N, C-alpha and C positions, 0 to 999 in steps of 0.2 A: 172792433167793428171795422176799422179801415183795413186790416189784414184779412178779414174774411171777404170784404169787398173785393180786394187786390186777386185773392185766390179764386174766387168766383169769375172775376173777370179773365183771369188766365186760363181757367178751365174751358170757358166759353170760347175763348180764342182758339185754343188747341183743338177743340171739337170742331170748330166751325172751318178750320183750315184743313183738317185731316179729312173732313166729309166731302170736301170739293170734287174729289175723283170718284166718290162712291156712286156706283150706278151708271157712269158714263161708258158711252160706246167708244171702243178703240178705232180711230180712224184708219189704222194700218193694219188691222187684223185680216181685212178680206182684200188686200192688194195683190194682183198678179205680178209675177216678176216681168220685167221689161225686156223681153227676149220674144224672136219671132215663133219659136216653137211651142209646142204643147207640152203639158206635164200630167204625170199619173204616178199613182203609188200602188204598189202590190206588196203587202207585207212590210218587209224590211227593206224592199227595193224600190228606189225612188228615180223615176224616169223624168228627165228634164230635158228642155230644148229640143225636144223630138220634131225633127222637121225634114222636108224634102228641099234639097239644095235647088235653087233656081239655076238652070244650065247657062254657063257663061259664053257657050259657043252655040250657034245654030238652035236657038231655043224653039222656034217655030217647028223645026223639023223633029226635035227630039219630043216636043208635045205631041205632035202629030203622029209619031211612031210608038207613043206610050213609053217612052224610055230610051236609052238607060237615064236614070237618075240616081244621084248620090243621095244618101240618106245619112243624117247627122243625128247624135244624141249623146246623152250621158246618162248613164245607169249607176247610182251610188248604192252601196250596201251598207244601211246604217246598224246592221247586226254586228255585235262585237265578238262574236263566236263563230257563226254558221257561214261558210262560203256558199256561193251558188253560181249558176253557169247558164248564159245564154245559150239555148239549144238551137233556135232558129227564129225567123220573122216571116209570117205569112201575108201575102197581098191578097186583094180582093180580084175578082174577075179574071182567073187564071194568069195573073202576075207572079212573077218569082223574085225572090230576094236572094241574093248572094252575098255571103259574108266571107271576106278573105283578110288576110294580114295580120293574123296573131291569135292569141289565146283569147277564149271568149269567157273565161272565168272571171268571177265577180269576188275576189276575197273579202272577208268580213272587214268593215271599216274603210274600203277602198271603192274606186269608181272604174267603170269601163267606159271609154270614149270612142266615138265612131264620127268620121267626117270632119270637115272644117266649116262651120256655119259662115255666112257673111259677116265681116265685122270682127270675126275672132282676132282679139289682141294677143299675139305673142311676140316675146322678147327677139330682136333680131339677132344673128349670129350664135343663138343658143341650139344646140342639136338635141333631139328627143333622146331621153335614155329609155330602156326596155321597158321601165314601168310607165312611160309617157306615150308610148306607141299607140296609134290610133287604128281602129279596124277600118276596113274600107268596105262600106255596105251599099249595095247598088239594086236598085228597083228596075225590073224589065218587063215588057209585056204588060204594062197596066193598061192598055187601052186608053179610053178617055175618062178614067177614074181618076187621074191627076191633071190638076188644071189650077192656075192662079185664082186665089179666092175661094177655092174650095178646100175640103179635107179628104183625106183618103185613110180608110181605116186599116191600119196595121197591126197585126197581132203579133205581141212579143212572147215567145215561149221559154220558159225557165226550168231547169232541171228539178229544182226543189219547190219553188214559189207558186209553180202553175203557169197561167197565161194571162195576159191582159191585152185587151184592143184599145189602141190610141188613135184618136181621129188626128191625123197628122197633116198640118198644112204645108202649102209651098211657102219657102220664105220670100222675104220681100223684094228679092230680086239683086242684081249686081250691085256691088258697093259703088256709090257715085260720090265723087268728090264734090263738096259743096263749091258752087260757083256763085259768089256774090257780085252783084253789081255795085260798083262804088257810085254812091249817089250823095249828093250834098243836100241836107235835109234843110239847112238854113243858108240863106244869101251870105256872102262874105260881109265883114264888118264894115267895109267902105261902100257897100251897095245897100241902097235902100229899096222896100218892097215897091215893086212898080217901076223901078227904074231901070232902064235897059243900057247895056254896055255894048 
């Protein structure tokens, strides 16, 4: 009898603890990445951190002229066998996108990168190899379709996967070094509240 009670208690305990997670909603399954750019997926191609870089010099003039703007992105090919190639990028309202600086192919299991987003951490003193070279992508003649706080639809065209339009935001602006004011939250130990020195 005692053995049966212990066994029943053990089974109840096991079922009770394993059922705790059943039917629960994962808190991280719908979280977006903490980057300024947008994301999109087209078959085995994953476009990540797609953004228009905020101009570091003469921003008012660049926005007023509709460019030139640097475009940054990472395109990963998660297919293990089939390569693809970025054929071009189309801009709205008569704008044009120029791609220079290297091969636009996206080998299976590898990535294609363009631009340098603000805050990109790269090791100092390390030169890029051929595999790490980034494309230079420039958006020009965009008129007023590019503005901080708005998105600009850019259509990425691929040799095999087709095309996809990504609503591309302007990044958050130039990288600013944090400037903290030194404040004394509490009075010194030898000073009492309300007492002046």
